[in-house]
C-alpha positions as CSV (number, residue, x, y, z in Angstrom):
1,M,-3.8,-65.7,10.7
2,K,-2.5,-69.4,11.5
3,K,-4.5,-69.2,14.6
4,I,-7.5,-68.7,13.1
5,I,-7.2,-71.6,10.4
6,F,-6.3,-73.7,13.1
7,A,-9.2,-72.9,14.8
8,A,-11.4,-73.3,11.9
9,F,-9.7,-77.0,11.6
10,V,-10.5,-77.8,15.1
11,F,-14.4,-77.2,15.0
12,V,-14.5,-78.7,11.8
13,C,-12.8,-81.9,13.4
14,L,-14.9,-81.3,16.3
15,I,-18.1,-81.0,13.9
16,L,-17.3,-83.6,11.6
17,S,-18.7,-86.4,14.1
18,C,-22.0,-85.5,13.3
19,E,-23.6,-89.0,13.1
20,K,-27.5,-88.2,11.3
21,K,-27.8,-86.7,8.1
22,V,-29.7,-83.4,7.3
23,D,-30.5,-82.2,3.8
24,I,-30.0,-78.1,4.0
25,T,-30.7,-76.5,1.0
26,Q,-30.8,-72.8,2.1
27,S,-27.9,-71.2,1.2
28,S,-27.8,-68.5,4.2
29,F,-27.5,-69.7,8.1
30,L,-26.8,-66.2,9.7
31,D,-28.9,-63.6,11.1
32,D,-27.5,-60.6,13.5
33,K,-29.1,-62.3,16.2
34,T,-27.1,-65.8,15.8
35,I,-23.7,-63.9,15.4
36,E,-24.7,-62.2,18.6
37,N,-25.6,-65.3,20.1
38,F,-22.4,-66.8,19.5
39,V,-20.3,-63.7,20.4
40,A,-21.7,-63.7,23.5
41,N,-21.8,-67.3,24.3
42,H,-18.7,-68.5,22.3
43,Q,-16.9,-69.8,25.5
44,M,-19.5,-71.9,26.9
45,I,-20.8,-73.3,23.7
46,L,-17.1,-74.7,23.2
47,D,-16.9,-75.8,27.1
48,D,-20.2,-77.4,26.9
49,I,-19.2,-79.2,23.7
50,K,-16.1,-80.7,25.2
51,T,-18.1,-81.7,28.3
52,S,-21.2,-83.2,26.6
53,G,-20.1,-86.7,25.9
54,A,-20.7,-86.5,22.6
55,K,-17.3,-88.4,21.8
56,A,-17.8,-90.1,17.9
57,W,-15.2,-86.9,16.8
58,V,-13.6,-88.2,13.2
59,V,-10.5,-87.1,12.1
60,A,-10.5,-84.7,9.5
61,N,-8.4,-85.6,6.4
62,S,-6.2,-82.3,5.9
63,N,-6.7,-82.6,2.1
64,F,-10.0,-81.7,2.6
65,S,-11.2,-78.6,0.5
66,V,-13.2,-75.7,1.6
67,K,-16.3,-77.2,-0.5
68,D,-15.3,-81.0,1.3
69,F,-15.9,-79.6,4.8
70,F,-18.9,-77.6,3.8
71,E,-20.6,-80.3,1.9
72,A,-19.7,-82.4,5.3
73,F,-21.6,-80.2,7.2
74,R,-24.6,-79.7,4.8
75,K,-25.2,-83.4,5.1
76,K,-24.9,-84.0,8.8
77,M,-26.7,-83.0,11.5
78,P,-25.5,-83.0,15.2
79,P,-25.8,-85.4,17.9
80,N,-28.7,-84.3,20.5
81,K,-26.7,-83.7,22.7
82,V,-24.8,-80.9,20.9
83,G,-27.5,-79.5,18.7
84,K,-29.0,-78.8,22.1
85,I,-26.3,-77.1,23.1
86,F,-26.8,-74.7,20.3
87,E,-30.0,-74.2,20.8
88,R,-29.4,-73.0,24.5
89,Y,-26.9,-70.4,23.4
90,G,-29.3,-69.1,20.0
91,L,-27.7,-71.1,17.3
92,N,-30.0,-73.6,15.4
93,A,-29.8,-77.0,16.8
94,K,-29.7,-78.6,13.3
95,M,-27.3,-76.2,12.2
96,G,-25.0,-74.9,14.8
97,H,-22.1,-76.3,13.4
98,L,-22.7,-74.8,9.8
99,Q,-23.0,-71.6,11.5
100,I,-20.3,-71.7,12.9
101,T,-18.0,-72.7,10.2
102,T,-19.6,-70.0,8.1
103,M,-18.4,-67.5,10.8
104,Q,-14.9,-69.3,11.0
105,Y,-14.2,-69.5,7.4
106,G,-15.8,-66.0,6.7
107,I,-13.2,-64.5,9.1
108,V,-10.6,-66.4,7.2
109,A,-11.8,-64.5,4.0
110,C,-11.8,-61.1,5.4
111,T,-8.6,-61.3,6.6
112,I,-7.1,-62.7,3.3
113,E,-9.1,-60.1,1.3
114,E,-7.5,-57.5,3.4
115,A,-3.8,-58.8,3.2
116,L,-4.4,-58.8,-1.1
117,A,-5.9,-55.2,-0.6
118,E,-2.8,-54.0,1.2
119,I,-0.5,-55.8,-1.5
120,E,-2.2,-54.8,-4.4
121,N,-0.4,-52.0,-5.3
122,T,3.1,-52.9,-4.3
123,E,5.6,-54.3,-6.0
124,R,6.2,-58.5,-6.1
125,T,8.2,-60.9,-6.8
126,D,7.4,-63.9,-8.9
127,E,7.3,-66.3,-5.9
128,Q,5.2,-63.6,-3.9
129,K,3.1,-63.3,-7.0
130,A,2.6,-66.8,-7.3
131,S,1.7,-67.1,-3.6
132,D,-0.8,-64.1,-3.7
133,N,-2.6,-66.3,-6.7
134,Q,-3.1,-69.2,-4.3
135,A,-4.3,-66.9,-1.5
136,R,-6.7,-65.4,-4.3
137,A,-7.8,-69.3,-5.3
138,W,-8.5,-70.1,-1.6
139,L,-10.3,-67.0,-1.2
140,K,-12.8,-67.3,-4.2
141,E,-13.0,-71.2,-3.1
142,I,-14.1,-70.1,0.7
143,K,-16.3,-67.4,-0.6
144,S,-18.3,-69.7,-3.4
145,N,-19.1,-71.8,-0.2
146,I,-20.4,-68.7,1.8
147,S,-23.8,-67.0,0.7
148,P,-23.2,-63.3,-0.1
149,E,-25.2,-62.9,2.8
150,D,-23.7,-64.3,5.5
151,Y,-20.2,-62.7,4.1
152,E,-21.7,-59.5,4.3
153,L,-22.9,-60.1,8.2
154,V,-19.7,-61.7,9.1
155,K,-17.8,-58.6,7.9
156,K,-20.3,-56.6,10.0
157,Y,-18.5,-58.3,12.8
158,K,-15.5,-59.1,11.8
159,A,-13.8,-57.4,14.6
160,K,-15.9,-59.1,17.4
161,L,-15.6,-62.6,15.2
162,Y,-11.6,-62.0,14.8
163,E,-10.9,-61.8,18.2
164,I,-12.8,-65.1,19.3
165,F,-11.5,-66.9,16.5
166,N,-7.8,-65.5,16.9
167,K,-7.7,-66.9,20.4
168,L,-8.9,-70.6,20.0
């Protein structure tokens, strides 16, 4: 799970460099085709972004909340070079960064949800219960920033997405 969180953080740092602002008011960013395109092309997307020359990447504050990341992404649009890469591989040119972030955080939420379900009926120490409550709070924050429709799609493709984000 640490690898997935790190991968999400790396993508967040990468994408926060966006210079143009865009007002995105729709709540759902994903569909089957978008996720399938990402699954098929994720490595090429990442490689092309790395070699695109888009160098205005900002360093994300480690104190950013999930809400802060999503708000930043909703307010910004990727540079043209990055938008064209997203579009080339079947993501939305203006929201590809938000689509990827939604998939990443969706996988983190799925993982937390499964872990909490596994331990639900087990004997837990007070320290473990406190940790469980922190995980529940983070799960709630993540899910509050992802539309229910998008979360269901991420769950549908969980195995493939988990494998991708776990390798990054």
